[in-house]
py3Dmol code that shows the C-alpha trace and the ligand (Angstrom):
import py3Dmol

protein = """\
ATOM      1  CA  MET A   1     120.936  89.131 108.140  1.00  0.00           C
ATOM      2  CA  ARG A   2     120.422  92.702 109.283  1.00  0.00           C
ATOM      3  CA  ASP A   3     122.244  93.858 112.384  1.00  0.00           C
ATOM      4  CA  PHE A   4     119.636  94.990 114.927  1.00  0.00           C
ATOM      5  CA  SER A   5     122.113  95.481 117.771  1.00  0.00           C
ATOM      6  CA  GLN A   6     122.961  99.125 117.065  1.00  0.00           C
ATOM      7  CA  ASP A   7     119.582 100.768 116.518  1.00  0.00           C
ATOM      8  CA  HIS A   8     115.855 100.098 116.361  1.00  0.00           C
ATOM      9  CA  ARG A   9     114.954 101.361 112.934  1.00  0.00           C
ATOM     10  CA  TRP A  10     113.241  98.039 112.091  1.00  0.00           C
ATOM     11  CA  LEU A  11     111.255  97.853 115.299  1.00  0.00           C
ATOM     12  CA  SER A  12     107.493  98.154 115.082  1.00  0.00           C
ATOM     13  CA  ILE A  13     105.195  98.201 118.078  1.00  0.00           C
ATOM     14  CA  ASN A  14     101.924  96.350 117.867  1.00  0.00           C
ATOM     15  CA  THR A  15      99.851  98.745 119.917  1.00  0.00           C
ATOM     16  CA  ALA A  16      98.233  95.952 121.932  1.00  0.00           C
ATOM     17  CA  THR A  17     101.617  95.663 123.646  1.00  0.00           C
ATOM     18  CA  VAL A  18     100.934  98.918 125.497  1.00  0.00           C
ATOM     19  CA  ARG A  19      97.158  99.053 125.342  1.00  0.00           C
ATOM     20  CA  LYS A  20      97.312  99.212 129.135  1.00  0.00           C
ATOM     21  CA  SER A  21      99.728 101.105 131.369  1.00  0.00           C
ATOM     22  CA  ARG A  22      99.580 100.272 135.083  1.00  0.00           C
ATOM     23  CA  GLY A  23      96.414  98.370 134.271  1.00  0.00           C
ATOM     24  CA  ALA A  24      94.581 101.360 132.764  1.00  0.00           C
ATOM     25  CA  ASP A  25      93.645 101.745 129.089  1.00  0.00           C
ATOM     26  CA  VAL A  26      95.987 103.990 127.087  1.00  0.00           C
ATOM     27  CA  PRO A  27      94.504 106.077 124.245  1.00  0.00           C
ATOM     28  CA  LEU A  28      96.032 105.168 120.895  1.00  0.00           C
ATOM     29  CA  LEU A  29      97.175 108.732 120.202  1.00  0.00           C
ATOM     30  CA  ASP A  30      99.186 108.675 123.447  1.00  0.00           C
ATOM     31  CA  ILE A  31     100.785 105.430 122.317  1.00  0.00           C
ATOM     32  CA  LEU A  32     101.756 106.996 118.989  1.00  0.00           C
ATOM     33  CA  ASP A  33     103.266 110.006 120.778  1.00  0.00           C
ATOM     34  CA  ALA A  34     105.277 107.786 123.125  1.00  0.00           C
ATOM     35  CA  CYS A  35     106.559 105.684 120.215  1.00  0.00           C
ATOM     36  CA  ALA A  36     107.485 108.734 118.164  1.00  0.00           C
ATOM     37  CA  ALA A  37     109.338 110.251 121.121  1.00  0.00           C
ATOM     38  CA  ARG A  38     111.548 107.150 121.165  1.00  0.00           C
ATOM     39  CA  GLY A  39     112.302 107.123 117.460  1.00  0.00           C
ATOM     40  CA  ILE A  40     110.069 104.124 116.819  1.00  0.00           C
ATOM     41  CA  ARG A  41     109.200 104.378 113.147  1.00  0.00           C
ATOM     42  CA  ALA A  42     106.305 101.935 112.839  1.00  0.00           C
ATOM     43  CA  VAL A  43     103.299 100.561 114.666  1.00  0.00           C
ATOM     44  CA  ALA A  44     100.508  98.053 114.073  1.00  0.00           C
ATOM     45  CA  PRO A  45      97.280  99.354 115.601  1.00  0.00           C
ATOM     46  CA  TRP A  46      94.127  97.404 116.446  1.00  0.00           C
ATOM     47  CA  ARG A  47      90.733  98.298 115.051  1.00  0.00           C
ATOM     48  CA  ASP A  48      89.123  98.868 118.437  1.00  0.00           C
ATOM     49  CA  GLN A  49      91.874 101.298 119.412  1.00  0.00           C
ATOM     50  CA  VAL A  50      91.524 103.130 116.099  1.00  0.00           C
ATOM     51  CA  ALA A  51      87.749 103.293 116.483  1.00  0.00           C
ATOM     52  CA  SER A  52      88.107 104.812 119.967  1.00  0.00           C
ATOM     53  CA  ALA A  53      90.581 107.434 118.784  1.00  0.00           C
ATOM     54  CA  GLY A  54      88.825 108.156 115.486  1.00  0.00           C
ATOM     55  CA  LEU A  55      90.110 106.928 112.128  1.00  0.00           C
ATOM     56  CA  SER A  56      90.910 110.335 110.642  1.00  0.00           C
ATOM     57  CA  ARG A  57      92.645 111.530 113.800  1.00  0.00           C
ATOM     58  CA  VAL A  58      94.819 108.417 113.809  1.00  0.00           C
ATOM     59  CA  ALA A  59      95.636 108.897 110.127  1.00  0.00           C
ATOM     60  CA  SER A  60      96.623 112.526 110.822  1.00  0.00           C
ATOM     61  CA  ALA A  61      98.762 111.581 113.825  1.00  0.00           C
ATOM     62  CA  LEU A  62     100.590 108.915 111.822  1.00  0.00           C
ATOM     63  CA  LYS A  63     101.292 111.459 109.138  1.00  0.00           C
ATOM     64  CA  ALA A  64     102.444 114.096 111.637  1.00  0.00           C
ATOM     65  CA  HIS A  65     104.859 111.600 113.190  1.00  0.00           C
ATOM     66  CA  ASP A  66     105.936 110.307 109.757  1.00  0.00           C
ATOM     67  CA  MET A  67     105.127 106.884 111.145  1.00  0.00           C
ATOM     68  CA  ALA A  68     104.567 103.743 109.073  1.00  0.00           C
ATOM     69  CA  LEU A  69     102.397 100.735 109.745  1.00  0.00           C
ATOM     70  CA  SER A  70     103.762  97.190 109.756  1.00  0.00           C
ATOM     71  CA  GLY A  71     100.221  95.851 109.468  1.00  0.00           C
ATOM     72  CA  TYR A  72      96.653  96.480 110.561  1.00  0.00           C
ATOM     73  CA  CYS A  73      94.993  94.286 113.188  1.00  0.00           C
ATOM     74  CA  ARG A  74      92.770  92.760 112.209  1.00  0.00           C
ATOM     75  CA  GLY A  75      90.249  91.187 109.888  1.00  0.00           C
ATOM     76  CA  GLY A  76      89.067  87.595 109.746  1.00  0.00           C
ATOM     77  CA  MET A  77      86.572  85.725 111.926  1.00  0.00           C
ATOM     78  CA  PHE A  78      84.945  84.288 108.806  1.00  0.00           C
ATOM     79  CA  PRO A  79      82.918  81.257 110.027  1.00  0.00           C
ATOM     80  CA  ALA A  80      79.247  81.602 110.875  1.00  0.00           C
ATOM     81  CA  THR A  81      76.215  79.407 111.317  1.00  0.00           C
ATOM     82  CA  ASP A  82      74.203  80.864 108.449  1.00  0.00           C
ATOM     83  CA  GLY A  83      74.363  83.015 105.348  1.00  0.00           C
ATOM     84  CA  ALA A  84      73.522  86.189 107.196  1.00  0.00           C
ATOM     85  CA  GLY A  85      76.436  85.621 109.559  1.00  0.00           C
ATOM     86  CA  LEU A  86      78.818  84.970 106.688  1.00  0.00           C
ATOM     87  CA  GLN A  87      77.644  88.143 104.984  1.00  0.00           C
ATOM     88  CA  ALA A  88      78.059  90.165 108.185  1.00  0.00           C
ATOM     89  CA  ALA A  89      81.629  88.904 108.513  1.00  0.00           C
ATOM     90  CA  HIS A  90      82.317  89.818 104.915  1.00  0.00           C
ATOM     91  CA  ASP A  91      80.929  93.324 105.371  1.00  0.00           C
ATOM     92  CA  GLU A  92      82.982  93.814 108.535  1.00  0.00           C
ATOM     93  CA  ASN A  93      86.101  92.660 106.723  1.00  0.00           C
ATOM     94  CA  ARG A  94      85.515  95.079 103.894  1.00  0.00           C
ATOM     95  CA  ARG A  95      85.394  97.875 106.448  1.00  0.00           C
ATOM     96  CA  ALA A  96      88.679  96.620 107.875  1.00  0.00           C
ATOM     97  CA  VAL A  97      90.230  96.744 104.389  1.00  0.00           C
ATOM     98  CA  ASP A  98      88.978 100.311 103.955  1.00  0.00           C
ATOM     99  CA  GLU A  99      90.468 101.377 107.297  1.00  0.00           C
ATOM    100  CA  ALA A 100      93.779  99.686 106.497  1.00  0.00           C
ATOM    101  CA  ARG A 101      93.878 101.620 103.255  1.00  0.00           C
ATOM    102  CA  THR A 102      93.097 104.932 104.952  1.00  0.00           C
ATOM    103  CA  LEU A 103      95.938 104.327 107.407  1.00  0.00           C
ATOM    104  CA  GLY A 104      98.391 103.293 104.714  1.00  0.00           C
ATOM    105  CA  ALA A 105      98.893  99.781 106.063  1.00  0.00           C
ATOM    106  CA  PRO A 106     101.056  97.391 104.023  1.00  0.00           C
ATOM    107  CA  CYS A 107      98.644  94.549 104.793  1.00  0.00           C
ATOM    108  CA  LEU A 108      95.518  93.606 106.701  1.00  0.00           C
ATOM    109  CA  VAL A 109      96.244  90.776 109.135  1.00  0.00           C
ATOM    110  CA  LEU A 110      93.644  87.996 109.175  1.00  0.00           C
ATOM    111  CA  VAL A 111      92.850  85.967 112.276  1.00  0.00           C
ATOM    112  CA  VAL A 112      90.497  83.643 110.496  1.00  0.00           C
ATOM    113  CA  GLY A 113      88.156  82.460 113.267  1.00  0.00           C
ATOM    114  CA  GLY A 114      87.213  79.030 114.578  1.00  0.00           C
ATOM    115  CA  LEU A 115      83.932  77.328 115.402  1.00  0.00           C
ATOM    116  CA  PRO A 116      81.074  79.834 115.266  1.00  0.00           C
ATOM    117  CA  GLY A 117      80.125  80.975 118.761  1.00  0.00           C
ATOM    118  CA  ALA A 118      83.159  79.421 120.453  1.00  0.00           C
ATOM    119  CA  LEU A 119      84.718  82.783 121.248  1.00  0.00           C
ATOM    120  CA  ASP A 120      81.638  83.562 123.338  1.00  0.00           C
ATOM    121  CA  GLY A 121      81.903  80.212 125.064  1.00  0.00           C
ATOM    122  CA  LYS A 122      79.155  78.466 123.098  1.00  0.00           C
ATOM    123  CA  ALA A 123      80.355  76.682 119.978  1.00  0.00           C
ATOM    124  CA  ALA A 124      77.411  76.134 117.644  1.00  0.00           C
ATOM    125  CA  ASP A 125      78.815  72.833 116.400  1.00  0.00           C
ATOM    126  CA  LYS A 126      81.911  70.630 116.316  1.00  0.00           C
ATOM    127  CA  ASP A 127      82.506  70.852 112.595  1.00  0.00           C
ATOM    128  CA  ILE A 128      86.006  72.299 112.261  1.00  0.00           C
ATOM    129  CA  ALA A 129      86.206  71.098 108.646  1.00  0.00           C
ATOM    130  CA  ARG A 130      83.185  73.246 107.844  1.00  0.00           C
ATOM    131  CA  ALA A 131      84.768  76.206 109.610  1.00  0.00           C
ATOM    132  CA  ARG A 132      87.893  75.729 107.525  1.00  0.00           C
ATOM    133  CA  ALA A 133      85.846  75.585 104.335  1.00  0.00           C
ATOM    134  CA  GLN A 134      84.119  78.819 105.310  1.00  0.00           C
ATOM    135  CA  VAL A 135      87.493  80.408 105.966  1.00  0.00           C
ATOM    136  CA  HIS A 136      88.644  79.367 102.507  1.00  0.00           C
ATOM    137  CA  GLU A 137      85.532  80.820 100.870  1.00  0.00           C
ATOM    138  CA  GLY A 138      85.599  83.932 103.029  1.00  0.00           C
ATOM    139  CA  ILE A 139      89.203  84.781 102.185  1.00  0.00           C
ATOM    140  CA  ALA A 140      88.625  84.123  98.481  1.00  0.00           C
ATOM    141  CA  ARG A 141      85.663  86.488  98.482  1.00  0.00           C
ATOM    142  CA  LEU A 142      87.387  89.181 100.514  1.00  0.00           C
ATOM    143  CA  LEU A 143      90.467  88.980  98.309  1.00  0.00           C
ATOM    144  CA  GLU A 144      88.489  90.231  95.319  1.00  0.00           C
ATOM    145  CA  TYR A 145      87.635  93.383  97.209  1.00  0.00           C
ATOM    146  CA  ALA A 146      91.071  93.751  98.811  1.00  0.00           C
ATOM    147  CA  ARG A 147      92.695  93.487  95.388  1.00  0.00           C
ATOM    148  CA  SER A 148      90.519  96.303  94.080  1.00  0.00           C
ATOM    149  CA  CYS A 149      91.835  98.399  97.001  1.00  0.00           C
ATOM    150  CA  GLN A 150      95.417  97.172  96.538  1.00  0.00           C
ATOM    151  CA  MET A 151      95.461  95.946 100.131  1.00  0.00           C
ATOM    152  CA  PRO A 152      97.364  92.673 100.626  1.00  0.00           C
ATOM    153  CA  LEU A 153      95.821  90.166 103.039  1.00  0.00           C
ATOM    154  CA  ALA A 154      98.102  88.371 105.512  1.00  0.00           C
ATOM    155  CA  ILE A 155      96.797  85.108 106.963  1.00  0.00           C
ATOM    156  CA  GLU A 156      98.178  84.671 110.478  1.00  0.00           C
ATOM    157  CA  PRO A 157      98.287  81.038 111.590  1.00  0.00           C
ATOM    158  CA  LEU A 158      97.557  80.795 115.303  1.00  0.00           C
ATOM    159  CA  HIS A 159      98.901  78.231 117.745  1.00  0.00           C
ATOM    160  CA  PRO A 160      96.674  75.096 117.790  1.00  0.00           C
ATOM    161  CA  MET A 161      95.447  75.954 121.299  1.00  0.00           C
ATOM    162  CA  TYR A 162      93.273  78.608 119.606  1.00  0.00           C
ATOM    163  CA  ALA A 163      91.789  76.302 116.952  1.00  0.00           C
ATOM    164  CA  ALA A 164      88.326  76.251 118.547  1.00  0.00           C
ATOM    165  CA  ASP A 165      87.738  79.911 119.198  1.00  0.00           C
ATOM    166  CA  ARG A 166      90.145  82.162 117.282  1.00  0.00           C
ATOM    167  CA  ALA A 167      91.701  80.502 114.266  1.00  0.00           C
ATOM    168  CA  CYS A 168      91.302  77.082 112.692  1.00  0.00           C
ATOM    169  CA  VAL A 169      94.381  77.803 110.546  1.00  0.00           C
ATOM    170  CA  ASN A 170      97.167  76.687 112.841  1.00  0.00           C
ATOM    171  CA  THR A 171     100.331  76.164 110.858  1.00  0.00           C
ATOM    172  CA  LEU A 172     102.237  78.065 108.245  1.00  0.00           C
ATOM    173  CA  GLU A 173     101.736  75.088 105.932  1.00  0.00           C
ATOM    174  CA  GLN A 174      97.954  75.376 106.260  1.00  0.00           C
ATOM    175  CA  ALA A 175      98.081  79.118 105.639  1.00  0.00           C
ATOM    176  CA  LEU A 176     100.257  78.677 102.561  1.00  0.00           C
ATOM    177  CA  ASP A 177      97.996  75.922 101.235  1.00  0.00           C
ATOM    178  CA  LEU A 178      95.195  78.489 101.366  1.00  0.00           C
ATOM    179  CA  CYS A 179      97.353  81.100  99.645  1.00  0.00           C
ATOM    180  CA  ASP A 180      98.284  78.684  96.868  1.00  0.00           C
ATOM    181  CA  ALA A 181      94.687  77.556  96.380  1.00  0.00           C
ATOM    182  CA  ILE A 182      93.141  81.032  96.390  1.00  0.00           C
ATOM    183  CA  ASP A 183      95.929  83.078  94.790  1.00  0.00           C
ATOM    184  CA  PRO A 184      97.965  80.628  92.709  1.00  0.00           C
ATOM    185  CA  ALA A 185      99.612  82.829  90.102  1.00  0.00           C
ATOM    186  CA  LEU A 186     102.783  84.252  91.573  1.00  0.00           C
ATOM    187  CA  ALA A 187     105.499  85.449  89.248  1.00  0.00           C
ATOM    188  CA  THR A 188     108.803  84.804  90.957  1.00  0.00           C
ATOM    189  CA  ALA A 189     110.528  87.546  88.980  1.00  0.00           C
ATOM    190  CA  ASP A 190     108.245  90.030  90.678  1.00  0.00           C
ATOM    191  CA  THR A 191     109.259  91.250  94.133  1.00  0.00           C
ATOM    192  CA  ARG A 192     106.097  93.117  95.093  1.00  0.00           C
ATOM    193  CA  PRO A 193     104.099  91.722  98.015  1.00  0.00           C
ATOM    194  CA  ALA A 194     101.611  89.082  96.958  1.00  0.00           C
ATOM    195  CA  ASP A 195      97.905  89.940  97.169  1.00  0.00           C
ATOM    196  CA  LEU A 196      97.580  87.088  99.650  1.00  0.00           C
ATOM    197  CA  GLY A 197     100.345  86.046 102.020  1.00  0.00           C
ATOM    198  CA  VAL A 198     101.122  85.246 105.629  1.00  0.00           C
ATOM    199  CA  ALA A 199     101.952  86.944 108.893  1.00  0.00           C
ATOM    200  CA  VAL A 200     104.581  84.879 110.713  1.00  0.00           C
ATOM    201  CA  ASP A 201     104.008  85.357 114.429  1.00  0.00           C
ATOM    202  CA  MET A 202     106.726  83.530 116.337  1.00  0.00           C
ATOM    203  CA  TYR A 203     104.461  82.988 119.330  1.00  0.00           C
ATOM    204  CA  HIS A 204     102.203  80.813 117.206  1.00  0.00           C
ATOM    205  CA  VAL A 205     104.652  78.942 114.992  1.00  0.00           C
ATOM    206  CA  TRP A 206     107.947  78.633 116.874  1.00  0.00           C
ATOM    207  CA  TRP A 207     107.334  74.976 117.801  1.00  0.00           C
ATOM    208  CA  ASP A 208     106.586  73.783 114.249  1.00  0.00           C
ATOM    209  CA  PRO A 209     109.146  71.273 112.911  1.00  0.00           C
ATOM    210  CA  LYS A 210     108.285  72.457 109.405  1.00  0.00           C
ATOM    211  CA  LEU A 211     108.806  76.144 110.180  1.00  0.00           C
ATOM    212  CA  GLN A 212     112.022  76.689 108.256  1.00  0.00           C
ATOM    213  CA  ALA A 213     110.795  74.739 105.229  1.00  0.00           C
ATOM    214  CA  GLN A 214     107.479  76.587 105.149  1.00  0.00           C
ATOM    215  CA  ILE A 215     109.162  79.977 105.439  1.00  0.00           C
ATOM    216  CA  ALA A 216     111.247  78.998 102.423  1.00  0.00           C
ATOM    217  CA  ARG A 217     108.089  77.888 100.646  1.00  0.00           C
ATOM    218  CA  ALA A 218     106.432  81.224 101.385  1.00  0.00           C
ATOM    219  CA  GLY A 219     109.278  83.161  99.839  1.00  0.00           C
ATOM    220  CA  GLN A 220     109.639  86.895  99.827  1.00  0.00           C
ATOM    221  CA  ARG A 221     106.356  87.698  98.139  1.00  0.00           C
ATOM    222  CA  ARG A 222     104.135  85.905 100.642  1.00  0.00           C
ATOM    223  CA  LEU A 223     106.047  86.944 103.783  1.00  0.00           C
ATOM    224  CA  LEU A 224     104.036  90.041 104.640  1.00  0.00           C
ATOM    225  CA  ALA A 225     104.663  90.439 108.363  1.00  0.00           C
ATOM    226  CA  PHE A 226     106.925  89.133 111.149  1.00  0.00           C
ATOM    227  CA  HIS A 227     105.645  89.283 114.740  1.00  0.00           C
ATOM    228  CA  VAL A 228     107.787  88.668 117.787  1.00  0.00           C
ATOM    229  CA  CYS A 229     107.427  88.062 121.510  1.00  0.00           C
ATOM    230  CA  ASP A 230     108.434  85.060 123.621  1.00  0.00           C
ATOM    231  CA  TRP A 231     106.954  81.813 124.935  1.00  0.00           C
ATOM    232  CA  LEU A 232     107.202  81.651 128.706  1.00  0.00           C
ATOM    233  CA  THR A 233     107.613  78.502 130.748  1.00  0.00           C
ATOM    234  CA  PRO A 234     105.284  78.095 132.439  1.00  0.00           C
ATOM    235  CA  THR A 235     102.627  79.996 130.518  1.00  0.00           C
ATOM    236  CA  THR A 236      99.893  80.924 132.979  1.00  0.00           C
ATOM    237  CA  ASP A 237      97.222  82.226 130.586  1.00  0.00           C
ATOM    238  CA  LEU A 238      96.494  80.935 127.088  1.00  0.00           C
ATOM    239  CA  LEU A 239      95.890  84.413 125.674  1.00  0.00           C
ATOM    240  CA  LEU A 240      97.347  87.066 127.922  1.00  0.00           C
ATOM    241  CA  ASP A 241     100.695  85.731 129.129  1.00  0.00           C
ATOM    242  CA  ARG A 242     103.031  86.395 126.254  1.00  0.00           C
ATOM    243  CA  GLY A 243     106.625  87.099 127.158  1.00  0.00           C
ATOM    244  CA  MET A 244     109.075  89.865 126.298  1.00  0.00           C
ATOM    245  CA  MET A 245     111.670  88.806 123.746  1.00  0.00           C
ATOM    246  CA  GLY A 246     114.532  87.136 125.564  1.00  0.00           C
ATOM    247  CA  ASP A 247     112.454  85.975 128.534  1.00  0.00           C
ATOM    248  CA  GLY A 248     111.323  82.666 127.034  1.00  0.00           C
ATOM    249  CA  VAL A 249     112.275  79.754 124.808  1.00  0.00           C
ATOM    250  CA  ILE A 250     111.897  81.055 121.249  1.00  0.00           C
ATOM    251  CA  ASP A 251     115.060  81.403 119.158  1.00  0.00           C
ATOM    252  CA  ILE A 252     113.798  84.568 117.483  1.00  0.00           C
ATOM    253  CA  ALA A 253     117.056  85.509 115.786  1.00  0.00           C
ATOM    254  CA  GLN A 254     117.267  82.132 114.088  1.00  0.00           C
ATOM    255  CA  ALA A 255     113.790  82.510 112.624  1.00  0.00           C
ATOM    256  CA  ARG A 256     114.468  86.102 111.620  1.00  0.00           C
ATOM    257  CA  GLY A 257     117.456  84.768 109.721  1.00  0.00           C
ATOM    258  CA  TRP A 258     115.148  82.349 107.917  1.00  0.00           C
ATOM    259  CA  VAL A 259     112.682  85.031 106.826  1.00  0.00           C
ATOM    260  CA  GLU A 260     115.499  87.361 105.798  1.00  0.00           C
ATOM    261  CA  ASP A 261     117.080  84.538 103.788  1.00  0.00           C
ATOM    262  CA  GLN A 262     113.936  84.778 101.673  1.00  0.00           C
ATOM    263  CA  GLY A 263     114.361  88.505 101.219  1.00  0.00           C
ATOM    264  CA  PHE A 264     112.055  89.760 103.938  1.00  0.00           C
ATOM    265  CA  ALA A 265     113.269  93.254 104.822  1.00  0.00           C
ATOM    266  CA  GLY A 266     110.365  94.641 106.833  1.00  0.00           C
ATOM    267  CA  TYR A 267     109.760  95.426 110.472  1.00  0.00           C
ATOM    268  CA  SER A 268     109.983  93.109 113.441  1.00  0.00           C
ATOM    269  CA  GLU A 269     106.662  93.822 115.114  1.00  0.00           C
ATOM    270  CA  VAL A 270     106.553  93.362 118.868  1.00  0.00           C
ATOM    271  CA  GLU A 271     103.171  91.970 119.907  1.00  0.00           C
ATOM    272  CA  ILE A 272     102.806  91.176 123.591  1.00  0.00           C
ATOM    273  CA  PHE A 273      99.543  90.574 125.442  1.00  0.00           C
ATOM    274  CA  SER A 274     100.493  90.407 129.101  1.00  0.00           C
ATOM    275  CA  ALA A 275      97.722  91.151 131.568  1.00  0.00           C
ATOM    276  CA  ALA A 276      99.620  90.292 134.736  1.00  0.00           C
ATOM    277  CA  ASN A 277     103.042  91.663 133.854  1.00  0.00           C
ATOM    278  CA  TRP A 278     103.712  94.147 131.049  1.00  0.00           C
ATOM    279  CA  TRP A 279     100.228  95.706 131.060  1.00  0.00           C
ATOM    280  CA  GLN A 280     100.752  96.427 134.751  1.00  0.00           C
ATOM    281  CA  ARG A 281     103.895  98.457 134.091  1.00  0.00           C
ATOM    282  CA  GLU A 282     104.346 102.025 132.894  1.00  0.00           C
ATOM    283  CA  MET A 283     104.058 102.366 129.118  1.00  0.00           C
ATOM    284  CA  GLY A 284     107.441 104.107 128.868  1.00  0.00           C
ATOM    285  CA  GLU A 285     109.198 101.274 130.662  1.00  0.00           C
ATOM    286  CA  VAL A 286     107.590  98.724 128.356  1.00  0.00           C
ATOM    287  CA  LEU A 287     108.583 100.616 125.199  1.00  0.00           C
ATOM    288  CA  ASP A 288     112.137 101.117 126.450  1.00  0.00           C
ATOM    289  CA  THR A 289     112.349  97.395 127.202  1.00  0.00           C
ATOM    290  CA  CYS A 290     111.028  96.562 123.723  1.00  0.00           C
ATOM    291  CA  ILE A 291     113.782  98.717 122.209  1.00  0.00           C
ATOM    292  CA  ALA A 292     116.486  97.085 124.333  1.00  0.00           C
ATOM    293  CA  ARG A 293     115.268  93.557 123.612  1.00  0.00           C
ATOM    294  CA  HIS A 294     114.823  94.300 119.925  1.00  0.00           C
ATOM    295  CA  ARG A 295     118.553  94.953 119.909  1.00  0.00           C
ATOM    296  CA  SER A 296     119.596  92.014 122.068  1.00  0.00           C
ATOM    297  CA  ALA A 297     117.065  89.228 121.482  1.00  0.00           C
ATOM    298  CA  VAL A 298     115.519  89.716 118.031  1.00  0.00           C
TER     299      VAL A 298
END
"""
ligand_1 = """\
1
ZN
Zn 100.573 88.384 115.627
"""
view = py3Dmol.view(width=600, height=400)
view.addModel(protein, "pdb")
view.setStyle({"model": 0}, {"cartoon": {"style": "trace"}})
view.addModel(ligand_1, "xyz")
view.setStyle({"model": 1}, {"stick": {}})
view.zoomTo()
view.show()
């Protein structure tokens, strides 16, 4: 297992972590500057932040800073009530693939979606099996395009509390079942990333009794991303109360050992949504804390 205690060369910052500083929105280019000034070598930006800053300007800034991506956030949201909705989701996802490619991302992260309409507070139906079938079909269709662009897709299972509105794929086992069904031919002698794999976000999967076994099942080729933060007790908001590594109950180092046992050698991406705490602090303080905790608690 790599020693993270001496430096932060394998730290990546998911830019949502500092999308706000003292409660105010931070432009993505400012985030990139602040990361570069601290020797942070990688980031994972969100599409809305990239759109605000301008895709080509972000690509230029990444190049100027010699900064890598650990992933691009995000595609997905496949389910819909009708064919037009499914097509719209597909078209949007193709654009996300194109942007990921322009930015040189190693993978496009997929948050697959839940019941159509639920994210807006009005689920169109209660048919989660149908949503899951649409997710399966949607990923299979998108994969054809993503393959032609050489952009791996990383399915991110979300904690079951998001099954209705954000992702009806809730365990690593479910995500890997999809991978095996849609993209079955994986040569084990090959070490390149699979066309379809998973993003392991500890916030979502830490509780799973099958976690270690499913990480082993994924193997190096399907382990495309590793996201870290912490689970606070109590958690006061289902979406926006993620903790800084070391402040909660997740044994992050243990799980990092499991993914590295499989040969994962990528970045540990810090992804914290924290409306009442970290987004209220100064961006510099948050980044410095991420660096310190990356060394001590990841
Ligand atoms: Zn994540």
